[in-house]
C-alpha positions in Angstrom: -97.0 -50.6 46.4 -100.1 -50.4 44.4 -99.9 -49.0 40.9 -102.8 -46.8 39.7 -103.4 -45.6 36.2 -105.3 -42.3 35.7 -106.8 -41.9 32.2 -108.2 -38.4 31.4 -107.8 -35.9 28.6 -107.8 -33.0 31.0 -104.3 -32.2 32.3 -105.6 -30.4 35.4 -107.4 -33.6 36.5 -104.5 -35.9 35.8 -102.2 -33.5 37.8 -104.6 -33.2 40.7 -105.2 -37.0 41.0 -101.5 -37.7 40.6 -100.8 -35.4 43.5 -103.5 -36.8 45.8 -102.7 -40.4 45.2 -98.9 -40.0 45.3 -99.2 -38.3 48.7 -101.0 -41.5 49.9 -98.0 -43.6 48.8 -99.4 -45.0 45.5 -97.3 -45.5 42.3 -99.3 -43.3 39.9 -99.2 -43.5 36.1 -101.2 -41.2 33.8 -102.5 -41.3 30.2 -104.4 -38.8 28.2 -106.0 -40.9 25.6 -107.0 -44.5 24.7 -103.8 -45.6 22.8 -101.5 -44.5 25.5 -103.7 -46.0 28.2 -103.8 -49.4 26.4 -100.0 -49.3 26.1 -99.5 -48.6 29.8 -102.1 -51.3 30.7 -100.1 -53.8 28.7 -96.7 -52.8 29.8 -97.1 -51.7 33.4 -100.0 -53.9 34.7 -101.8 -51.4 36.9 -103.6 -52.6 40.0 -106.4 -50.1 39.5 -107.6 -47.9 36.6 -109.5 -44.6 37.0 -110.8 -43.5 33.6 -113.0 -40.7 32.3 -116.0 -41.7 30.2 -115.2 -39.2 27.4 -111.7 -39.7 25.7 -111.4 -37.9 22.4 -112.6 -40.5 19.7 -112.9 -43.2 22.3 -114.7 -43.7 25.6 -113.8 -45.0 29.0 -116.3 -47.8 28.2 -113.8 -48.9 25.5 -111.0 -49.2 28.0 -113.3 -51.1 30.4 -114.2 -53.6 27.6 -110.5 -54.1 26.8 -109.7 -54.8 30.5 -112.5 -57.4 30.5 -111.4 -58.9 27.2 -107.9 -59.4 28.5 -109.4 -61.0 31.7 -107.5 -58.6 33.9 -108.4 -58.5 37.6 -107.7 -54.8 38.1 -110.9 -52.8 39.1 -112.0 -49.9 36.9 -113.5 -46.7 38.3 -115.4 -44.6 35.8 -115.7 -40.8 36.0 -117.8 -38.4 34.1 -118.6 -34.7 34.1 -122.0 -35.4 32.6 -123.8 -38.1 34.7 -126.1 -40.1 32.5 -128.1 -43.1 33.7 -127.7 -45.1 30.5 -123.9 -44.7 30.5 -123.8 -45.4 34.2 -125.9 -48.6 33.9 -123.8 -49.8 31.0 -120.5 -49.2 32.9 -121.9 -51.2 35.9 -123.2 -54.0 33.7 -119.7 -54.3 32.1 -118.1 -54.6 35.5 -117.0 -51.1 36.5 -116.2 -51.1 40.2 -117.6 -47.6 40.8 -119.0 -44.6 38.9 -118.0 -41.2 40.1 -119.5 -37.9 38.8 -117.1 -35.0 38.4 -115.9 -32.9 40.1 -114.4 -35.7 42.2 -113.5 -34.5 45.7 -110.2 -35.7 47.2 -111.9 -37.8 50.0 -114.3 -39.4 47.6 -111.5 -40.3 45.3 -109.3 -41.8 48.1 -112.3 -43.7 49.6 -113.2 -45.2 46.3 -109.6 -46.1 45.6 -109.2 -47.8 49.0 -112.4 -49.9 48.5 -111.3 -50.8 45.0 -107.9 -52.0 46.1 -109.3 -53.9 49.0 -111.7 -55.6 46.5 -108.7 -56.4 44.2 -106.8 -57.9 47.1 -109.7 -60.2 48.0 -110.1 -61.3 44.3 -106.3 -61.9 44.0 -106.2 -64.0 47.1 -109.3 -66.0 46.2 -108.0 -66.6 42.7 -105.2 -68.8 44.1 -107.5 -71.3 45.8 -111.0 -71.3 44.2 -111.6 -71.9 40.5 -115.0 -70.3 40.2 -114.7 -67.6 42.8 -114.4 -64.8 40.3 -118.0 -65.4 39.1 -119.2 -65.3 42.7 -117.2 -62.5 44.3 -116.7 -60.2 41.2 -117.7 -57.4 43.5 -118.0 -57.4 47.2 -120.7 -54.8 46.9 -123.0 -57.3 45.1 -125.3 -59.8 46.8 -124.2 -63.4 46.0 -126.4 -66.4 46.8 -125.6 -70.0 45.8 -128.3 -72.7 45.9 -128.5 -76.4 45.2 -130.9 -78.0 42.8 -133.6 -77.9 45.5 -133.1 -74.2 45.9 -131.6 -74.6 49.4 -129.2 -71.8 50.1 -125.6 -73.0 50.2 -123.9 -69.7 50.7 -124.7 -66.0 50.9 -122.1 -63.2 51.3 -122.3 -60.2 53.6 -123.5 -57.9 50.9 -126.6 -60.0 50.6 -127.7 -58.6 54.0 -127.2 -55.0 52.8 -128.9 -55.5 49.4 -131.9 -57.5 50.6 -132.2 -56.2 54.3 -132.1 -59.8 55.5 -129.3 -61.5 57.5 -127.2 -63.7 55.1 -126.5 -66.1 58.0 -130.2 -66.8 58.5 -130.5 -67.7 54.8 -127.9 -70.5 54.8 -129.4 -74.0 54.9 -133.0 -72.8 54.2 -135.0 -73.1 51.0 -135.6 -69.8 49.2 -139.3 -70.5 49.1 -139.4 -70.5 52.9 -137.7 -67.1 53.3 -139.3 -63.7 52.9 -137.1 -60.7 52.1 -137.0 -57.8 49.6 -137.3 -59.1 46.1 -137.5 -62.8 47.2 -140.1 -63.6 44.6 -138.1 -62.6 41.6 -135.0 -64.2 43.1 -136.9 -67.5 43.5 -138.4 -67.3 40.0 -135.1 -66.7 38.0 -133.2 -69.3 40.0 -135.9 -71.8 39.3 -135.8 -70.9 35.6 -132.0 -71.2 35.5 -132.0 -74.7 36.9 -135.0 -75.9 35.0 -133.9 -74.5 31.6 -130.2 -75.2 32.2 -129.1 -71.8 31.0 -128.0 -68.5 32.7 -130.0 -65.4 32.9 -128.4 -62.1 32.2 -129.2 -58.5 33.2 -132.6 -59.1 34.7 -134.0 -55.8 36.0 -136.0 -55.7 39.2 -137.6 -52.7 40.9 -139.4 -52.8 44.2 -142.9 -51.2 44.4 -142.8 -47.5 45.0 -144.9 -47.9 48.2 -142.2 -49.9 49.9 -140.2 -48.0 52.6 -136.9 -48.4 50.7 -137.2 -48.4 46.9 -134.6 -50.7 45.3 -133.5 -51.0 41.7 -131.5 -54.2 41.1 -129.8 -56.1 38.3 -129.8 -59.9 38.6 -127.4 -62.3 36.9 -127.5 -66.1 37.3 -125.2 -69.0 36.3 -125.2 -72.8 36.8 -122.8 -74.4 39.2 -120.9 -77.5 38.3 -118.5 -79.8 40.1 -115.1 -81.1 38.9 -116.9 -83.8 36.9 -119.1 -81.3 35.1 -122.2 -82.3 37.0 -124.7 -79.5 37.7 -125.4 -79.2 41.4 -127.1 -75.8 41.7 -127.0 -72.2 40.6 -125.6 -68.8 41.6 -127.5 -65.5 41.8 -125.6 -62.1 41.7 -127.7 -59.1 42.6 -126.3 -55.6 42.0 -127.9 -52.6 43.6 -128.0 -49.8 41.0 -130.4 -47.5 43.0 -127.6 -45.0 43.7 -126.8 -44.7 40.0 -130.4 -44.3 39.1 -130.6 -41.3 41.5 -127.3 -39.7 40.2 -129.1 -37.2 38.0 -131.4 -36.1 40.8 -128.6 -35.9 43.4 -125.9 -34.3 41.3 -126.9 -33.2 37.9 -129.8 -31.1 39.1 -128.7 -29.3 42.2 -131.1 -26.5 43.3 -128.5 -24.8 45.5 -124.7 -24.5 45.7 -123.3 -22.6 48.6 -125.4 -19.4 48.5 -126.2 -19.6 44.8 -129.8 -20.7 43.8 -130.8 -22.3 40.6 -131.4 -25.6 38.8 -131.1 -24.4 35.2 -128.4 -26.0 33.0 -126.4 -22.8 33.0 -126.3 -22.7 36.8 -125.3 -26.4 36.9 -122.4 -25.6 34.6 -121.3 -22.8 36.8 -121.6 -25.0 39.9 -119.2 -27.5 38.3 -116.8 -24.8 37.2 -116.7 -23.4 40.7 -115.9 -26.8 42.1 -113.1 -27.3 39.6 -111.6 -23.9 40.4 -112.1 -23.7 44.1 -108.8 -25.5 45.0 -106.8 -24.1 42.2 -104.7 -21.0 42.9 -105.7 -19.2 39.8 -107.2 -15.7 39.1 -110.8 -15.7 38.1 -112.8 -13.0 36.3 -116.5 -13.1 36.9 -118.6 -11.3 34.3 -122.2 -10.6 33.9 -124.9 -7.9 34.2 -125.5 -6.0 37.4 -127.5 -7.9 39.9 -126.7 -11.4 38.6 -124.8 -12.5 41.8 -121.1 -12.0 41.0 -120.1 -11.6 44.7 -122.0 -14.8 45.6 -119.9 -16.7 43.0 -116.7 -15.2 44.4 -117.8 -16.2 47.9 -118.4 -19.7 46.7 -115.0 -20.0 45.1 -113.4 -18.9 48.4 -115.5 -20.9 50.9 -115.4 -24.1 48.8 -111.6 -24.0 48.5 -108.5 -24.5 50.5 -108.4 -20.8 51.7 -111.9 -21.1 53.3 -110.5 -20.7 56.8 -108.7 -17.4 55.8 -110.2 -14.0 55.2 -112.5 -13.2 52.3 -112.2 -9.4 51.7 -114.4 -7.4 49.4 -113.4 -4.2 47.7 -115.9 -2.3 45.5 -113.7 -0.4 43.1 -116.5 1.9 41.9 -117.3 3.6 45.2 -113.8 5.2 45.8 -111.9 8.0 44.1 -108.4 7.0 42.7 -106.5 8.2 45.8 -109.0 6.6 48.3 -109.0 3.3 46.4 -105.2 3.2 46.4 -105.2 3.7 50.2 -108.1 1.1 50.6 -106.3 -1.5 48.6 -102.7 -1.0 49.5 -102.9 0.8 52.9 -100.8 3.9 53.9 -98.3 5.0 56.5 -98.8 7.9 58.9 -98.2 11.3 57.2 -98.6 9.9 53.6 -101.2 12.5 52.9 -103.4 15.0 54.7 -105.6 13.1 57.1 -103.3 10.1 57.3 -102.9 10.4 61.1 -101.9 6.8 61.6 -100.8 3.7 59.6 -103.5 1.8 57.8 -103.5 -1.8 56.6 -105.0 -2.1 53.1 -107.5 -4.7 52.0 -104.9 -6.7 50.0 -102.9 -7.1 53.2 -106.0 -7.9 55.2 -106.7 -10.7 52.7 -103.3 -12.3 53.2 -103.6 -16.0 53.1 -107.2 -15.7 51.8 -109.1 -14.1 48.9 -109.5 -10.5 47.7 -112.7 -9.9 45.7 -112.4 -6.8 43.4 -115.9 -5.9 42.4 -116.4 -3.5 39.4 -112.7 -3.9 38.5 -113.4 -2.2 35.2 -113.6 1.2 37.1 -110.0 1.3 38.4 -107.7 4.0 37.1 -104.5 3.4 35.1 -102.4 4.0 38.3 -104.2 1.4 40.2 -104.0 -1.0 37.2 -100.2 -0.8 37.3 -100.0 -1.4 41.0 -102.5 -4.3 40.8 -100.5 -5.9 38.0 -97.5 -5.9 40.3 -99.4 -7.7 43.0 -100.5 -10.4 40.5 -97.0 -10.8 39.1 -94.7 -10.4 42.1 -97.0 -11.0 45.1 -95.8 -7.8 46.7 -97.3 -4.4 47.7 -96.1 -1.0 48.8 -98.2 1.1 51.1 -98.9 4.7 50.1 -96.1 6.9 51.4 -93.7 4.0 52.0 -90.9 2.4 49.9 -91.0 -0.8 52.0 -92.0 -3.9 50.0 -94.3 -6.3 51.7 -95.0 -9.8 50.5 -98.6 -11.0 50.3 -100.2 -14.4 49.7 -103.6 -13.6 48.3 -105.9 -15.0 45.6 -107.5 -12.3 43.6 -111.0 -12.8 42.1 -112.3 -9.9 40.0 -115.8 -9.0 38.7 -117.2 -6.6 36.2 -120.3 -5.8 34.3 -118.3 -3.9 31.6 -116.7 -5.3 28.5 -113.1 -5.3 29.5 -112.0 -6.7 26.1 -113.6 -3.6 24.4 -112.0 -1.3 27.0 -108.6 -2.8 26.2 -109.1 -2.1 22.5 -110.1 1.5 23.3 -107.0 1.9 25.5 -109.0 2.3 28.7 -107.7 -0.9 30.4 -104.3 -2.5 30.4 -104.0 -5.5 28.1 -101.5 -7.3 30.3 -103.7 -6.8 33.4 -106.8 -8.0 31.5 -105.1 -11.3 30.7 -103.7 -11.7 34.2 -107.2 -11.3 35.6 -109.0 -13.4 33.0 -107.0 -16.7 33.5 -110.5 -18.3 33.8 -113.7 -16.5 33.2 -117.1 -17.3 34.7 -119.9 -15.8 32.8 -123.1 -15.3 34.8 -126.3 -15.4 32.7 -128.9 -12.7 33.1 -132.1 -13.8 34.8 -134.1 -13.6 31.6 -132.0 -16.5 30.3 -132.7 -18.7 33.3 -136.3 -18.1 34.1 -136.7 -21.7 35.2 -134.9 -20.6 38.3 -137.4 -17.9 39.2 -139.7 -20.1 41.4 -136.6 -21.3 43.4 -135.4 -17.7 43.7 -138.8 -16.5 44.8 -138.9 -19.2 47.5 -135.4 -18.3 48.8 -135.9 -14.5 48.7 -139.4 -14.8 50.1 -138.3 -16.7 53.1 -135.6 -14.1 53.9 -138.1 -11.3 53.5 -140.7 -13.0 55.7 -138.2 -12.8 58.6 -137.2 -9.2 57.8 -140.7 -7.9 57.4 -142.3 -10.4 59.8 -144.8 -11.8 57.3 -145.4 -15.5 56.7 -144.4 -17.0 53.3 -144.7 -20.7 52.5 -143.2 -20.6 49.0 -143.9 -19.6 45.4 -146.9 -21.9 45.3 -148.6 -19.6 47.8 -148.6 -16.8 45.2 -151.5 -16.4 42.7 -150.8 -17.7 39.2 -151.1 -14.1 37.9 -148.1 -13.1 40.0 -145.9 -16.0 38.9 -147.0 -15.4 35.3 -145.9 -11.8 35.7 -142.5 -12.9 37.0 -142.1 -15.4 34.1 -143.1 -12.8 31.4 -141.0 -9.9 32.7 -137.5 -9.5 31.2 -135.8 -8.5 34.5 -133.2 -5.9 33.4 -132.1 -5.6 37.0 -131.8 -9.4 37.3 -131.9 -11.1 40.7 -131.5 -7.8 42.6 -134.6 -6.4 40.8 -136.5 -9.6 41.6 -135.6 -9.2 45.3 -136.7 -5.5 45.3 -139.9 -6.4 43.5 -140.7 -9.1 46.1 -139.9 -6.7 49.0 -142.1 -4.0 47.4 -145.0 -6.6 47.2 -144.4 -7.8 50.8 -144.6 -4.2 52.1 -147.8 -3.3 50.3 -149.6 -6.6 50.9 -152.1 -7.2 53.7 -152.9 -10.4 55.5 -149.9 -12.0 53.9 -151.7 -12.1 50.6 -149.7 -10.8 47.6 -151.6 -10.0 44.4 -150.4 -8.7 41.0 -151.4 -5.2 42.0 -148.7 -5.3 44.7 -146.0 -5.6 42.1 -143.9 -2.6 40.9 -145.6 -0.7 38.1 -143.2 -1.6 35.4 -143.8 -5.4 36.0 -147.6 -4.9 36.3 -147.7 -2.8 33.0 -145.5 -5.3 31.2 -147.7 -8.1 32.3 -150.9 -6.3 31.2 -149.3 -5.6 27.8 -148.2 -9.2 27.4 -151.6 -10.5 28.3 -153.2 -8.1 25.8 -151.0 -9.4 23.1 -151.8 -12.9 24.0 -155.5 -12.3 23.8 -155.1 -11.4 20.1 -154.3 -15.1 19.4 -157.4 -17.2 18.8 -158.0 -20.2 21.0 -157.6 -22.5 18.0 -154.3 -21.0 17.1 -153.1 -21.0 20.7 -154.1 -24.7 21.1 -152.2 -25.6 17.9 -149.1 -23.7 19.1 -149.1 -25.5 22.5 -149.6 -28.8 20.8 -146.6 -28.1 18.4 -144.3 -27.1 21.3 -145.4 -30.1 23.4 -144.7 -32.5 20.5 -141.4 -30.8 19.8 -140.2 -31.2 23.4 -141.4 -34.8 23.7 -144.3 -33.7 26.0 -141.8 -32.3 28.6 -144.0 -29.8 30.3 -141.2 -27.8 31.9 -139.4 -27.4 28.5 -142.6 -26.6 26.8 -143.6 -23.9 29.3 -140.2 -22.3 29.0 -140.4 -22.3 25.2 -143.9 -20.8 25.3 -142.9 -18.1 27.8 -145.3 -19.2 30.5 -145.2 -20.9 33.9 -145.9 -24.7 34.2 -149.1 -23.9 36.1 -150.3 -21.8 33.2 -149.5 -24.5 30.7 -151.4 -27.1 32.8 -154.3 -24.7 33.0 -154.4 -24.1 29.3 -154.0 -27.9 28.6 -157.1 -28.4 30.7 -158.9 -25.6 29.0 -158.2 -26.9 25.5 -158.6 -30.6 26.6 -155.0 -31.4 25.5 -154.1 -34.9 26.5 -150.9 -36.7 25.7 -151.7 -39.6 23.3 -150.5 -43.1 24.4 -149.1 -45.3 21.7 
C-alpha cells in the first residue's frame, strides 16, 4: 500500500484530499506545516508528497529542497492557489514531479498521483540494477538522450518522441548532426560543448520560434557519462518541456468565463476560485452585493459545479410575496389550510430536495419565516402550512441579499442566529464600477445575446465606436450589469443598420459622458501628457493597468499616446 503525505495549512483541503485518496486505498498522512511535515517524512518514509507552495513561514519549495537533500526518491507534487511562472519554474527545476494550481479537482489529483506513483515504481526498480539511472530517468516525462563522444545516439527514451516530435527509435545509432527535429540545433550545440569542455551544462533555456506550428519552451541539462573505470565515453541530455507551466497564468489565473459568469478582473478570479472551493462542500453560502451584480448566477454556479448538479436548483425571490404567500411558497400547504387552498401544494424547499434552494433577497423575510427557515437549517425538517406532519428534507440553502444583514441584526430586524446560519461563508460580489476591466467582455457577451433576440448582427465590443466604449468606461453603473444590459438593449433598439453610436445610449449615460468629456477638456495637453506619463511609469508601462487608473479605455490611451507621441523608452 502506497503511503502519501499531504502538506497544507488549510484543514478543508487536507480533509478532502485524505478522503479522496483513502477511498482509492492509499495510506494517507497529513501535516499542516513544515516542522510536522519534516518529522513525518523522516519517521514514516512516504512514497509520495503533495505539498502547498505557501506554508506559514516556510514554503513547499523548502520541503522539496529537503527531500532532494536527503536523496529521497519519493516524487513531490506542488500545489498553489496563486499560480506564478517563476515559482512553477523553480519547482520544476528543483525536481518537482508536477505543479497543480488550486482548486485541484478530484480526477486531476488522482491522475497526478497515479502517474507520480508509477514514476516512483520505475525509479525504485531501476535503482536496484543501474548505478546512473537516476540521472537519466529522473522523470519519465522528460526527454533523455545519451550520445557517445562522436555524438552518435546510444539511447533515447519514449518521452523524447513526445518532446521533440521525432521517433526516439529512429534516433538510435545515428549522429545528432544527421537528424532534424525540433530544437536539434541547440541539442547538438550543448552536447558538443559538454564533451569538449568536459563539464555539465545546467538549466539551459530554449524556446522555439513563434512562427513554428507548436511553440515549445524547454529546459536542457547535460552531464558526462563515465564507465566503471572513470573513463568518459559520452554525454547525456535531459530536456524538460515547461510549455504547460509557462501557459498556466493564461489558462487558469485569467479565466474570462466561469459557468455563466463573465469577467477577467482579479476580483472575479477570486470569486471563481471560491466557488470551486465551495461547490462540493455542503455548507450554507450567503451571497451579498448590490442589485444587478449577478447573485443568482453565482448561486447557479455553486449548484451546477457541485455534487448536487443533477438534482433540482429552485429559486425563490423572497421580496415578491407577502408573508402568508411566501410561507406557502417555501413550505407548501395542505388542502383547506386557508381560503383558496383547494388542494395540497408542495413548497419550494421540498421541490429542491436533494438539490439546492436559492433564497434571493433573504433580507426581506418576516420574523415568522425567519423562525421556520432556521428550523430547516438546524433540523433539516419542514411542516407544510395547515399540517402538523414533519417532513425530512435534504437541501442545500444558498441565500442572497443586497441589504446589510449585520446592521439589520443590530436593529432587531433580522434574527442573529439565522444570520450566522446563513453566513457560514460569504461571497461578496463587487459592483461593476469596481471591475470596469470586465466591461468589454460583458458587452461582447450581452451583445451576442441581444443580437439573437433583436435580430441584429454584433461582432463584439471592437465593432462599437470608441466614444461608446469610453462612455461605458466613464459611467459609474449604479444598476450594475443589469443596467449595462438594459443600456445595450436600448442602443440596439434605437440603432439603424447595425451601427450603434453614442446618441443611442440612454440619456443618463450620454449626459454623464458629455460632462466627463467637458471636465477633461479643462486639462491642458501638456498636463494630460505628463499625467499619462506618470501613470505609465508607475504601472511599469502596463497599458491595461494605466488605462484603468486613468479612467479610460485602452483604445483611448493608445490614441492619446499617439497624439502626444508617447513612446516607451528602451534601456
